[in-house]
N, C-alpha and C positions, 0 to 999 in steps of 0.2 A: 711451304712450311706452314703448319697449322697448329693451333692450340686453343683449348677452351679458355678464353682469356677475359672476354668482355660480355656484358649483358646485351640484350637485343637493342635497347635504347641507345647505348653507347656506340654499337656497331652502326646503327642508322645515322647517328650524329656524324661519325667519321665519314660515312658515305656521302651524306647530304652536303657537308661543308667543305669537302676536299676531294675524295676519291672519284666521285662521279665525273667532275669536270676534268680532272687530270687524266684519268684513264680514257676519256673521249678525245683528248688532245695530244697524247703522247704518240710514239711510233706504234702503229697498229699492224695487225697481222696481214692486212691487204697491202701494206707498204705505204699507206697514207700517213702523214705526220702533220696534223692540223696546226699545232703550235709552231713548228718550223715554217710552215707555209705562211702563217700570219707574219712572222718576222721577215721572211724572204721578200714579202711585198713592200717592206719598208726599207728606208736607208738607215744603216747603222748610225747611232749617235757617236760612237767612237770606233775607229778602225785605223790601222796603220799597216798597209801592205808593205812587204809580203807576209807579215805576221797574219796567220789565219784566224786569229781571235778577234771577235767583234763584240761590241756591247750595245744593247738596245735598252732604252729607258721605257719600261713597261707602263709607267704612269701616263705616258702619252699615247698608249695603244689600247683603246677601250675594249678590243676583242679579247684581251688577256685578263683573266680573273686572278689578280695578284693574291687576294685573300685565300682563294681555293688552293693555289700552289703552296703558299706558306703553311696553311692548315694541314694539307696532305703531308708535307715534309715533316712538320712537327710531330704529326701522328706516327709516322714511320719511326723516327728516332725515339720518341717516347715509348712506343711499344717495344722497341729494341732494348729499352732500359728496365723493363719490369718483368721480363721472363727469360729463363735460361735457354735461349734458342740454340746455343752451340752444342755440338755432339758431346763435349766434355762436361756439360751442365753449367757452363759459365754464362754470364750475361754479357752480350756484345757491346752494349752502350752504357757508359757510366756517366750519368748526368749529375750525380751528386746532389748538391743543394738546389740545382736547377730543375730537377725532376718534378718537384711539386709545382714550380712555376709553369712548366709546360702542361701539367695536368689541368691546372686552373685555366690556362689559355684555351685548351681544347674544350673545356666545359663552358667557355664563354664568360668566365669570371674575372679574367685579367687580360691585359694586352700581351702581345708577343714579348717574351723576356728581353729587357734592354741589354743585358750582358750576353747576348747570343747573336751570332752572325750567320745568316743562311745564304749560301751561294747556290744559284740555279744555273746549271750549264746544259745547253742544248748540244748534243753530240753530233758531230758531222762525219764520224768515221763509219762509213757504210758497211764495211766488212764485218765489224763486230758490234754494231750499234744496238744489238739486242742483248749483249752480255749483261747478266744480272747476278747479284749475290746479296746475301744478307748484309746489313750495315756493319762496317768495320771501322776501326780507328783506335786511337790511344792518346795518352797525354803527350804533348809536344811543348816542352819548356813550361811556360806558365799557363797553358790552356789545353783543353781537350778538343780534338777535331775528329769528326766521324763523317763517313761518306757512304752513299747508297746509290749504285747505278741501277737504272731500269731502262726499258726500251726507249732509246732516243734521248734520255735525260740522265743527268748525274746531279745528285744533291750532296751538299757538303755543309755540315753544321759545326761551328766552333762555339764553345761556351767558356767564358772566363770574364773576370772583371778587368783583365789585362789585355784584351784584344787590341792589336795595333789599329790606329786610326785609318790607315790605308786599307786594312782588311775590312773594317766596318763599312767603308764607303761602297763596297761591292755587295753589301747585304741586300737581298731582295726586299726585305721588310724595312730596314732602317736607312739604307743607302739613298742618297739623293736621286730622285727619278725612278726608284725601284729597278735597279739594273738586272738585266738578263744577259748571261754570257753565252755566246755561240762559238764553239771551238772544236777543232779536231785533235788538239794537242793532248787532251786528257786520255785518249784511247790507249796509248802505250802504258800509261800509269795504271789504268784499270786492268789491262792484261797482266801486267807485272804483279799486281795484287792477287789476281786469280791464280797465277802460277804459284806464288808463294803459299797461298792457302792450300792448294792441291798438294804441294810437296810436303807441307806440314801434316796434312791428313794421311798421306801415304807413309810418312815416317813412323806413324803410330801403328802400322799394320805389321804383324810379325812376318818375318821372312819365310 
C-alpha cells in the first residue's frame, strides 16, 4: 500500500527513529528473527506453564531498542489515521483528539501520549507468522483499540482516558519494565480477522 503522503524529511525521520531498527529485527525473509533470538536467550520475567504466553521486561535487555519499537508503532497507527487507505475510501484508524498528540510525539515535540497503551507481541505461530494486513480496529466500550500484524510481530494500540490499569501495565512505553509479550495465542485471532476482512470484501463483489 502506497500513497504520496509525507515529505522527504518526514520519511527520513520515520526511518531513522523507528523503521530501520524494527525492520532489521523482525522476522526476515531468510527465516532469521533477531528480536525473538534476543528474547530466547533470556529467561522470561513472567511465565506460567502450560500457558504459552511469556513476558520479558525490555528495560533490562539493552539489545532491545524500546524507543525505536514505540516510535515505529506510533508511526504506523498515525499514518493509518491521516489517509483513506481502505478500498471504500474510509480511514482505518480513528485517533480523534489523540491524533495531534501522536504527530507531536513523532516530531519530537512531546512524549508518547499518556492516555495511550501500546502492546508489543512477538508471534510464535510459525505457520502464519508472516500474515500481514493494514491496521484495523474500532471503538470497544470507552476506548478505541487498533492492531497491526507484521512478520513476527503484532502491535496493538489503545487510546482513551479510561484505559484500565491492568491494561496500562502491559504497555511497552508506560508499563513497569517496558514489557514485551511473546505468545502463540494471538495467531488464531489474526487469522479470524483476515477471514472476516476477506468475506467483507467478497460480499461487495457482484455475483
